[in-house]
C-alpha positions as CSV (number, residue, x, y, z in Angstrom):
1,M,255.7,24.7,-97.6
2,S,255.3,27.7,-99.8
3,V,258.2,29.6,-101.6
4,S,258.0,33.1,-103.2
5,V,260.8,34.9,-104.9
6,E,261.6,38.6,-104.9
7,K,264.4,39.6,-107.4
8,H,266.7,42.6,-106.9
9,E,269.5,44.3,-108.8
10,N,272.8,42.8,-109.5
11,S,271.4,39.2,-109.8
12,M,270.3,39.0,-106.1
13,A,267.1,37.7,-104.9
14,T,265.2,37.0,-101.6
15,L,263.3,33.7,-101.1
16,K,260.5,33.9,-98.6
17,I,259.8,30.4,-97.2
18,E,256.8,29.5,-95.1
19,V,256.9,26.2,-93.3
20,P,253.6,24.7,-91.8
21,A,253.1,25.4,-88.1
22,E,252.8,21.6,-87.5
23,Q,256.3,21.0,-88.8
24,F,257.8,23.7,-86.5
25,K,255.7,22.3,-83.5
26,N,257.2,18.8,-84.1
27,A,260.7,20.3,-84.4
28,I,260.2,22.0,-81.0
29,E,259.2,18.7,-79.4
30,S,262.2,16.9,-81.0
31,V,264.6,19.5,-79.5
32,Y,263.0,19.1,-76.1
33,Q,263.5,15.4,-76.3
34,R,267.1,15.8,-77.4
35,E,268.1,18.6,-74.9
36,K,266.0,17.9,-71.8
37,S,268.8,15.9,-70.0
38,R,270.9,19.1,-69.7
39,F,268.3,20.9,-67.6
40,N,268.3,20.9,-63.7
41,I,264.8,21.5,-62.4
42,P,264.2,21.5,-58.7
43,G,261.9,18.5,-57.8
44,F,262.8,16.6,-60.9
45,R,265.6,14.1,-61.5
46,K,268.0,15.4,-64.3
47,G,266.4,14.7,-67.7
48,K,262.9,14.0,-66.2
49,A,261.5,17.5,-66.2
50,T,258.5,18.1,-68.3
51,R,258.7,20.4,-71.3
52,A,256.0,22.7,-69.7
53,M,258.2,23.0,-66.5
54,I,261.3,23.9,-68.5
55,E,259.5,26.4,-70.6
56,K,258.0,28.0,-67.4
57,M,261.5,28.3,-65.8
58,Y,263.4,29.3,-68.9
59,G,260.8,30.9,-71.1
60,A,258.4,29.6,-73.7
61,S,260.8,30.2,-76.5
62,I,263.7,28.2,-75.0
63,F,263.6,25.6,-77.7
64,Y,262.6,27.8,-80.6
65,E,265.9,28.9,-82.0
66,E,267.3,25.4,-82.2
67,A,264.0,24.0,-83.6
68,A,264.0,26.8,-86.2
69,N,267.6,25.8,-87.3
70,D,266.5,22.2,-87.6
71,V,263.6,23.2,-89.8
72,I,265.6,25.5,-91.9
73,N,268.3,22.9,-92.5
74,A,265.7,20.4,-93.4
75,T,263.7,22.6,-95.8
76,Y,266.1,25.1,-97.5
77,G,267.4,22.6,-100.1
78,D,263.8,21.7,-101.3
79,A,262.8,25.4,-101.1
80,A,265.7,26.4,-103.4
81,D,264.7,23.8,-105.8
82,E,261.0,24.8,-105.6
83,S,262.0,28.3,-106.4
84,G,263.0,27.4,-109.9
85,E,266.0,29.9,-109.6
86,D,269.6,29.1,-110.5
87,I,271.1,29.9,-107.1
88,T,274.9,30.4,-107.0
89,S,275.7,31.3,-103.4
90,S,275.2,30.1,-99.8
91,P,272.0,31.7,-98.4
92,I,271.9,34.5,-95.7
93,I,269.0,33.4,-93.5
94,N,266.7,35.7,-91.5
95,V,263.8,34.4,-89.4
96,I,260.7,36.4,-89.8
97,Q,258.2,34.5,-87.7
98,M,259.0,32.0,-85.0
99,E,256.2,31.1,-82.7
100,E,254.5,27.7,-81.8
101,G,251.1,27.4,-83.4
102,K,252.1,29.6,-86.4
103,D,253.9,29.0,-89.6
104,L,257.7,29.4,-89.4
105,I,258.6,32.1,-91.8
106,Y,262.2,32.8,-92.9
107,T,263.9,34.5,-95.8
108,A,267.1,33.5,-97.7
109,D,269.1,36.2,-99.5
110,V,270.9,34.6,-102.4
111,A,272.8,35.3,-105.6
112,L,271.4,34.1,-108.8
113,K,273.3,33.1,-112.0
114,P,274.0,36.4,-113.7
115,P,273.1,37.0,-117.4
116,V,276.0,36.7,-119.9
117,S,276.4,39.1,-122.8
118,L,278.7,37.1,-125.2
119,G,281.0,39.0,-127.5
120,K,282.9,37.2,-130.4
121,Y,283.5,33.6,-129.6
122,K,283.7,32.0,-133.0
123,N,286.9,32.3,-135.1
124,V,288.6,34.3,-132.5
125,E,292.2,35.3,-133.2
126,I,294.9,34.1,-130.7
127,D,298.8,34.4,-130.8
128,E,300.4,31.6,-132.8
129,I,301.5,28.7,-130.6
130,E,305.1,27.6,-130.9
131,R,305.1,23.8,-131.5
132,Q,307.9,21.8,-129.7
133,E,309.5,18.9,-131.6
134,V,310.9,16.0,-129.7
135,T,314.7,16.0,-130.0
136,E,317.3,13.3,-129.3
137,E,318.3,15.4,-126.3
138,D,314.7,15.3,-124.9
139,I,314.8,11.5,-125.3
140,D,318.2,11.2,-123.6
141,A,317.0,13.3,-120.7
142,E,313.9,11.0,-120.3
143,V,316.2,8.0,-120.3
144,D,318.5,9.7,-117.7
145,R,315.5,10.4,-115.4
146,E,314.5,6.8,-115.6
147,R,318.0,5.8,-114.8
148,E,317.9,8.1,-111.8
149,R,314.7,6.5,-110.6
150,N,316.2,3.0,-110.9
151,A,319.5,4.0,-109.2
152,T,321.0,1.8,-106.4
153,F,323.3,2.7,-103.6
154,E,326.4,0.9,-102.5
155,T,328.2,1.5,-99.2
156,V,331.7,2.9,-99.7
157,T,334.5,3.3,-96.9
158,D,337.6,4.3,-98.9
159,R,336.7,7.9,-99.8
160,A,335.0,11.1,-98.6
161,V,331.6,12.3,-99.5
162,E,330.9,13.2,-103.1
163,D,328.0,15.0,-104.8
164,G,325.0,12.6,-105.3
165,D,326.0,10.3,-102.3
166,M,323.5,9.4,-99.7
167,V,324.9,9.9,-96.2
168,D,323.8,8.6,-92.8
169,M,324.5,11.5,-90.4
170,D,323.9,13.1,-87.0
171,F,323.4,17.0,-86.8
172,D,322.9,19.4,-84.0
173,G,322.2,23.0,-84.8
174,S,322.5,26.1,-82.7
175,I,322.3,29.9,-83.0
176,D,324.7,31.8,-81.0
177,G,325.4,28.6,-79.1
178,V,321.7,28.0,-78.3
179,P,319.9,24.9,-79.8
180,F,316.6,25.5,-81.5
181,D,313.6,23.3,-82.1
182,G,314.0,20.9,-85.1
183,G,317.7,21.5,-85.3
184,K,318.8,18.1,-84.1
185,A,318.6,14.6,-85.6
186,E,320.5,11.3,-85.3
187,H,321.1,8.9,-88.2
188,Y,319.4,11.2,-90.7
189,T,319.6,10.1,-94.2
190,L,320.4,12.9,-96.7
191,T,321.2,12.8,-100.4
192,I,323.9,15.3,-101.2
193,G,322.7,17.7,-103.9
194,S,319.0,17.1,-103.4
195,G,318.4,20.6,-102.0
196,A,316.6,19.1,-99.2
197,F,318.4,21.3,-96.6
198,I,318.9,25.0,-96.5
199,P,321.3,26.5,-99.2
200,G,325.0,26.0,-98.4
201,F,324.5,23.0,-96.0
202,E,324.9,20.0,-98.4
203,E,327.9,21.7,-100.2
204,Q,329.9,21.8,-97.1
205,L,329.6,18.1,-96.6
206,V,331.4,17.3,-99.9
207,G,334.9,16.1,-99.3
208,K,334.4,15.2,-95.6
209,P,335.3,11.7,-94.3
210,I,333.4,9.2,-92.2
211,G,333.7,9.7,-88.5
212,E,335.0,13.3,-88.4
213,E,333.0,16.0,-86.6
214,I,332.3,18.9,-88.9
215,D,331.0,22.4,-88.3
216,V,328.6,23.5,-91.1
217,N,327.9,27.3,-91.0
218,V,324.8,28.4,-92.9
219,T,322.3,31.3,-92.8
220,F,318.5,30.6,-92.9
221,P,316.7,32.2,-95.8
222,E,314.6,35.3,-95.2
223,E,311.6,33.5,-96.5
224,Y,312.1,30.4,-94.2
225,H,308.8,28.9,-92.9
226,A,309.9,29.3,-89.2
227,E,309.7,33.0,-88.6
228,E,312.0,32.9,-85.6
229,L,314.9,31.5,-87.7
230,R,314.6,33.7,-90.7
231,G,317.9,35.4,-91.7
232,K,319.6,33.9,-88.6
233,A,323.2,32.5,-88.9
234,A,323.5,29.0,-87.5
235,V,326.1,26.3,-86.8
236,F,325.4,22.6,-87.3
237,K,327.8,20.1,-85.7
238,C,327.7,17.1,-88.0
239,L,329.0,13.6,-87.8
240,I,328.9,11.2,-90.9
241,H,328.4,7.6,-90.0
242,N,328.0,6.0,-93.4
243,I,328.4,6.9,-97.1
244,R,326.4,5.2,-99.9
245,S,327.4,5.8,-103.5
246,K,324.8,6.1,-106.2
247,K,325.1,3.6,-109.1
248,L,323.1,4.2,-112.3
249,P,322.1,1.3,-114.5
250,E,323.6,1.1,-118.0
251,A,321.3,2.4,-120.7
252,D,321.3,-0.9,-122.6
253,D,318.7,-3.5,-123.9
254,N,318.6,-5.1,-120.5
255,F,317.7,-1.7,-118.9
256,A,315.0,-1.0,-121.6
257,E,313.3,-4.4,-120.9
258,D,313.4,-3.9,-117.1
259,V,311.7,-0.5,-117.3
260,S,309.4,-0.8,-120.2
261,G,309.0,-4.4,-121.2
262,L,310.5,-3.7,-124.6
263,S,313.3,-5.8,-126.1
264,T,315.8,-3.1,-127.2
265,M,316.8,0.4,-126.4
266,K,315.8,1.6,-129.9
267,E,312.2,0.3,-129.2
268,Y,312.3,2.0,-125.8
269,R,313.5,5.3,-127.3
270,D,310.8,5.2,-129.9
271,E,308.2,4.7,-127.3
272,I,309.5,7.7,-125.4
273,K,309.5,9.7,-128.5
274,E,305.8,8.8,-129.1
275,R,304.9,9.5,-125.5
276,L,306.7,12.9,-125.5
277,T,305.1,13.8,-128.9
278,K,301.6,13.1,-127.4
279,Q,302.5,15.3,-124.4
280,N,303.6,18.1,-126.6
281,E,300.4,17.8,-128.6
282,E,298.2,17.9,-125.4
283,R,300.3,20.9,-124.2
284,T,299.6,22.7,-127.5
285,K,295.9,21.9,-127.3
286,Q,295.7,23.2,-123.7
287,I,297.5,26.4,-124.6
288,K,295.1,27.0,-127.5
289,E,292.1,26.3,-125.4
290,D,293.4,28.6,-122.6
291,R,294.1,31.5,-125.1
292,T,290.9,31.1,-126.8
293,I,288.8,31.1,-123.6
294,A,290.8,34.2,-122.4
295,A,290.0,36.1,-125.6
296,I,286.3,35.2,-125.3
297,I,286.0,36.1,-121.7
298,A,287.7,39.5,-122.4
299,D,285.0,40.2,-125.0
300,A,282.1,39.1,-122.8
301,K,280.2,41.2,-120.3
302,I,279.2,39.7,-116.9
303,D,278.4,41.4,-113.6
304,I,279.1,38.7,-111.0
305,P,277.3,39.2,-107.7
306,A,279.7,39.4,-104.8
307,P,278.1,36.5,-102.8
308,M,278.6,34.2,-105.8
309,L,282.3,35.1,-106.0
310,E,282.8,34.6,-102.3
311,T,281.2,31.1,-102.5
312,Q,283.7,30.4,-105.3
313,Q,286.6,31.6,-103.2
314,R,285.6,29.4,-100.3
315,Q,285.3,26.4,-102.6
316,L,288.8,27.1,-104.0
317,F,290.1,27.2,-100.3
318,E,288.3,23.9,-99.6
319,E,289.9,22.3,-102.7
320,F,293.3,23.5,-101.8
321,A,292.9,22.1,-98.2
322,Q,291.9,18.7,-99.7
323,R,295.0,18.7,-101.8
324,M,297.2,19.5,-98.8
325,Q,295.5,16.7,-96.9
326,I,296.4,14.3,-99.7
327,Q,300.1,15.3,-99.5
328,G,300.0,14.7,-95.7
329,L,299.7,18.3,-94.5
330,S,296.7,19.7,-92.8
331,I,295.6,23.2,-93.8
332,D,296.2,24.3,-90.2
333,Q,299.9,23.3,-90.6
334,Y,300.1,25.0,-93.9
335,M,298.8,28.2,-92.5
336,Q,301.2,28.0,-89.6
337,Y,304.2,27.6,-91.9
338,T,303.1,30.4,-94.2
339,G,301.9,32.7,-91.5
340,Q,298.6,33.2,-93.2
341,T,295.0,33.1,-91.8
342,R,292.0,31.4,-93.3
343,E,290.6,34.7,-94.2
344,Q,293.8,36.0,-95.8
345,M,294.0,32.8,-97.9
346,I,290.4,33.1,-99.1
347,A,291.0,36.8,-99.9
348,S,294.1,35.9,-102.0
349,M,292.0,33.6,-104.2
350,K,289.7,36.3,-105.4
351,D,291.3,36.7,-108.9
352,D,291.3,32.9,-109.5
353,A,287.7,32.7,-108.3
354,D,286.8,35.5,-110.7
355,R,288.5,33.9,-113.6
356,R,287.0,30.4,-112.9
357,T,283.4,31.9,-112.5
358,R,283.6,33.9,-115.7
359,T,285.0,31.0,-117.6
360,R,282.2,28.7,-116.5
361,L,279.4,31.2,-117.1
362,V,280.7,32.1,-120.6
363,L,281.0,28.4,-121.6
364,E,277.6,27.5,-120.3
365,E,276.1,30.4,-122.3
366,I,278.0,29.2,-125.5
367,A,276.7,25.7,-124.9
368,K,273.1,27.0,-124.5
369,V,273.4,29.4,-127.6
370,E,275.0,26.7,-129.8
371,N,272.5,24.1,-128.5
372,I,275.5,21.8,-127.3
373,T,273.6,18.9,-125.6
374,P,275.5,15.9,-124.4
375,T,274.2,12.4,-125.4
376,E,273.9,9.2,-123.5
377,E,277.0,8.0,-125.4
378,D,278.9,11.1,-124.1
379,F,277.8,10.2,-120.6
380,E,279.0,6.6,-121.0
381,E,282.4,7.7,-122.4
382,E,282.9,10.2,-119.6
383,V,282.1,7.5,-117.0
384,K,284.6,5.2,-118.7
385,K,287.3,7.8,-118.5
386,M,286.6,8.4,-114.8
387,A,286.7,4.7,-114.1
388,E,290.1,4.4,-115.9
389,S,291.4,7.4,-114.0
390,Y,290.5,6.1,-110.6
391,R,291.1,2.5,-111.5
392,A,287.6,1.5,-110.7
393,D,284.8,-0.6,-112.1
394,V,282.7,1.3,-114.7
395,E,279.5,0.1,-113.2
396,N,280.5,1.2,-109.8
397,V,281.3,4.6,-111.1
398,K,278.0,4.8,-112.9
399,K,276.2,4.2,-109.7
400,L,277.5,7.5,-108.3
401,F,275.3,9.2,-110.9
402,E,272.0,7.3,-110.2
403,D,270.6,10.5,-108.7
404,E,269.3,12.7,-111.5
405,K,270.8,15.8,-109.9
406,D,274.3,14.3,-109.9
407,K,273.9,13.1,-113.5
408,A,272.7,16.5,-114.6
409,R,275.7,18.2,-113.1
410,L,278.0,15.8,-114.9
411,M,276.1,16.3,-118.1
412,E,276.6,20.1,-117.6
413,D,280.3,19.6,-117.2
414,I,280.4,17.5,-120.4
415,A,278.6,20.3,-122.2
416,V,281.1,22.8,-120.9
417,Q,284.0,20.6,-122.2
418,K,282.3,20.3,-125.6
419,A,281.9,24.1,-125.7
420,I,285.7,24.4,-125.1
421,T,286.4,22.1,-127.9
422,F,283.9,24.0,-130.2
423,V,285.5,27.4,-129.7
424,A,289.1,26.2,-129.7
425,E,288.7,24.3,-133.0
426,S,287.3,27.5,-134.7
427,A,290.1,29.8,-133.2
428,K,292.6,31.1,-135.6
429,E,296.4,31.4,-134.7
430,V,298.1,34.6,-136.0
431,K,301.6,35.8,-135.6
432,P,301.8,38.2,-132.7
433,K,302.0,41.9,-133.8
434,K,305.4,43.4,-133.2
435,K,305.5,46.2,-130.8
436,E,306.4,49.5,-132.4
437,S,309.6,51.0,-131.2
438,K,309.6,54.4,-129.4
439,K,311.3,55.9,-132.4
440,E,308.4,54.7,-134.7
441,E,305.8,55.8,-132.3
442,K,307.3,59.3,-132.2
443,E,307.4,59.5,-136.0
444,D,303.7,58.5,-136.1
């Protein structure tokens, strides 16, 4: 196989790839063996016709296109590596020559990593960050959240529904007397005040007793996920079967030991303060990094080729789809709920893709200029962090990077993170300049 590169404007290039005739010939034979069973040739049992007979009936090139696809899929990755170029987009393939007995020749139009012209990136000025101190109220709120997580529910029979209760109920919804999909359920468990139902529903259950049929009147929000229900007035006939009252544990030493393993509430509150302080420090660190990077990007010049940006948009879409899947919702279901198409979602991610691409390119260039090179110790530390994050064995995680390419990509990520630390540590916080009033501007 031979590869040549022709570079164009705007960081675009064309790879010309020539695959030996013998490899293409073998691919044609493989396609014939794989596909022959689908041909019906008079005088032959199905799947028994010779290749020559099939080609005579359907044309000599009947297997060419699929064979070319097989060869391209098998060779493009190696060809891209052989080119020595930093390719940043999916290829647009064009077959130039496709004939048995001759080399298969195809081209791949790709985007290359664009040049980066850095502006100021050391000692950049950013708006001063407001530090947050942990207050007693913050600690109280955290204790209360933990009490909520450890709440228990007891069945009550001597009163009506109150806010915070968990009710077992039936409901049957209709619009103008006509039932609608998803509007009916039996023995549904609902926590009053949770906001799980549309606005106004849960509030109307407060004060209602067990066993009494209730009409709940609501209007679906204009932004409701089911388009046919948006803005519609509905009536839900509800019947409460059971009320369970929430009981919060007392915030005492026993509670502290149960939730934290510490002996006293004082120790538990001290632990909360330390944890919240670290969270605030991490927040401050993240804000400083974000502001520093934003300032550096604004002062850098990069012309991002369109295919590179489009590739990043598709990657963001796939990452979003994976997150939805983890939450138990397929991307098709999400698009149905939101009324968006795949193309619309990908288009909406253009700004985020542009920001992510510029950030990565700038940080890679800073790492290069400053000769920021990760060490083996850095690699070991990163693997250890990954193992802790995924609760996996360190050696098993390390095996994921036995391939040199995979390890190289991780080392690039480490270098980028080091570049973030480098520029953020040198950044200087300054008080934001006050905006001049209109009167002052007029006087000037």
